[in-house]
Every structure is written in C-alpha cells, then in structure tokens.
N, C-alpha and C positions, 0 to 999 in steps of 0.2 A: 246749227251754226256752220257757216262757210268761211273760207279764206280766199278772198279775191286778190290776185297780185298782177301788177303790170309795171311797165317802165315809164317813169316820169321823164319824158324827153325835155320838157321845158318847165322847170320849176321857178316860176316868177312870183308866187305868192297868191295867185288867184284860184288855181285849181291844183291842189287843194288850197283853201284859204284858212290858215291856222291862227288868224289874229282874233283878238278881243275875247279870248278865253274859251272859244269853241271852234273846233275844226269842221269845215264844211266842204262838201264836194257838190257843186251846183251847176257848173258849166263844164263842158267836155265830158268824156267817158259816159255817154248816154246809156250804153249797154249795162255797165256796172250799176248806174243809178236806178235802172229799171229792175235789175235782178236782186240786188243786195237788200237784206231785210235787217230789222233791228236785231242786235247781238252778233251779226256777221262782222268780220274784220276786212278792211280794205287796206292793202299794203302797196305803197309806191316805192319801187326800187330805182336805183340810179341808172344813168345812161352810160354806155361805153364812150360816148363823145361829149361828156359833160365838160364844163369849163375847168374843172379840177382834175380831169383825166377819166380813166375807165373806172367807174364806180358801179358797174352792173351787178356786183355782188354786195352792194351796200344798201342799207335802208334809208330812204329820204324821209319817209313818214309812215306811220301806221295809225289807223283810227278804228275803234270799235263803234259800230253804228249804234247810237243811242236814240236817234230819232229819224224817222223818214216821213217827209211831208211833200205834198204837191208843190209845184213851183209857185202857185198862187198863195198857198199857205205859208211858204217860205217868205214871200214878200211881206205878208202881214206879220210874221214872226220877227223879221228884221225891224220893221217899223216900231214894233212894241218892245222888243228886248235888246236887239243889237243894231241900232241904226247906223253904226259905223261900218257895217257890212255893205251899205249902199255906197257905190263908188262916188267919190268927190274928185273929179278929174283935175281940178285946179289946185287941190290941196298940196302943200309941200310935204306932208306926211305920206311917205311911200305906201304905207298900209291902207290909207284912205283911197288911193288911186286904184289899188288892187281889189276893191270891193267886188264880191261875186253876186250881190243882189242886184243884178242888172235889169231884171224884168219887172216892170211896174204895172200892176194889175188894177190900179185905181179906176181905170175906165171900163173895166169888165174883163171878160175871159181872153180877149186878144190884147196881150200886153204891149206897152210901149217900151222902148229900150232907153235906159239911162246911159249916159256917156260913160263908158268903161273900156275894159280891155277887148271887148268884142264889138263887132259891127253887125249891120243888118244881115250880111251873108252868113253869119254864124247862128242866126236865130233858129232856123229850122232844126239844125243838129242839136243845139242846146235844149230846145223845148221837146225834142223827141225822147229825151231822157225821162220826161214826165215828173220826176221826183228830185228833191234835194235831200242829200244825206248829211246828217249832223252828228257830231261826236263830242261828248264831254269826258271821254277817255281816249286821249290821243298822245302820240309821241312824234314831235316834228323836229328833225335833225338838220334839214336844209343843207347848207354847204359844209356841214360837219357830219356827214352820214355815218351811220353805224354799220360796221361790217357784219354780215351774216355769219353765224357759226357754220362749220362745214356741213353739219347734218341738216341745215335748212336751205342749202344751196338749190335743191330741187324746186323750190318755189320761184326761182328766178324765171323771168319771162322776157326774153330779149326781143321777141317779135312784136309787131303791133297787136292791138287788142289786149285781152287779158285771159287768165285762166283761173278756174276755181275747183272744178271736180278733181283735177289731178293733185290739188293741194291737200285734199282731205286727210291723207295719212300723216301730214305734218302739222295739222292744225293745233293739236294739243301741245306739241313741242314748241311751236311758235308762240302761243299764248304764255306758256311757262317762261320762255326766254324773255319776251318783251316786258312782261310784268315784273320780272326780277332784275332788270337792268338797274344799275345804280344811276338813274337819271330822274329828274322831276317830270312827271307827266303833266299834260294839259298846259304846256308852256312852249313858247317858241324858243328852242334851244340854240338856234343859229339862224342867220339870214337866209332867205331863199337863194338858191344857186345863181340865179340870174339877176339878183337885185342890182349889183353894180352896173351891169350892162343896161338894164331897163331904166335905171334911175337917170341915165344920161341920154337915153334914146329919144330923139326928137319925134320920130314917127312910131311911138310905142304902140298906139292903138292898131295901126295897120300891121305892124310886125306880129303882135300877139294874135290878131285875127287870122292872119295868113298861116302862122305856124299851127294854130289849133285846127284850122280847116284841113291841114295835111294829116292830122292824127286820125287813126282808124278808131272804130268803136272799141 
C-alpha cells in the first residue's frame, strides 16, 4: 500500500470527480494514474492560492483506490453503471457538466472526445495516464477542507507533481486518522472550491483546458 499526495490547484469537480457515489480520477495526474494500484491512497491537498486562502495544510479529498481500469474499460463502466459521469455540457446541473468520462471508445481504440472540460489539446496528456482510478471509499471536503494534524504535515507537497515514497512512514497514521474522522465517507461533503467561479464562467471549457495543461505530472 502506498500514499500518493499532491496539491489540487484547481478543484472544479472534474479531477477528482466525487459525484454519483464513486470518486474517480480519470483526467489530469497521468503519473499517479499509471503508478497507483488497488488499495493505495490518493490524497489531494489544498493550494496556497485557493479561493478561500492558504489551505496547503488542508485535505481537499482522499480516495482509497478500489478499482483500476483502462480508459476504454472506464468508458464501458460509465455506460453500464454511472452514465452521469459522461459530460452533458448543456445540462443546468453543474455535476453533469463536470463529467470525467470524456473519451468515447465506441468506434475503437482511438477515442473521440465528448464535449467536456477538456479539449483536443488535453487528449495526449490525459490518455498518457493509461488508467482510470475509482474509489468506493473516499472523503471529499471540497471548499470545507479538513486540516491535517501536525504529525501528518510531512505529506504536504507544495511543488508540482506528486510524492509517494517519502510518505511511507506516515501511511498508517494517515489511514487511522482519515478513517476515524467524524464525517460520512463516500459523500460530497461540500461544493468544489471553484464551483461558484466555474458555474458562471462563459468560457469554462477553454479555462479548464488551459489550466490543466499547465499542470505537471
């Protein structure tokens, strides 16, 4: 078991996507998606420049990977079990617009893109992650992030990219802490940090696409 940690610079509800009873990481963070395995933990920490201030020592979300599938398998998984993960760009429901099942493999191994938060220029990076991570044991705090206890501050990672090996000494403590919080798991406990901004953003697709291209692996 490993603990991957990184800074969620732009928490809009697409990466991770915590909606519809299952938390998924399917676009962005390709290096984590390649490396993480079932039973590993993926932890997203807040940004020093978030809309609610410096939350770099706060937890935006944590997910224990309960399923890892190829991008093509994820497309089929969504069609069968969680069709609402497929983006519906014209829907007034914000969650539907944030769908992360962007890649449609109906025509074969070279997928077409559904209209969503990413554009064609994101395709190479998204698909380089090879896999989709899904979790049925997750904690999503969004714009009400949970402050890390002092003993877990070493898992903070303010730079781009992520870290995992350095987190190994803190893995057991993290799992004990997160699993004993007085919160309901597998539920969206608060709105995504950028929901208010994104809900009124006319050029949302271009903004999300550009921001995610800036992100490192």
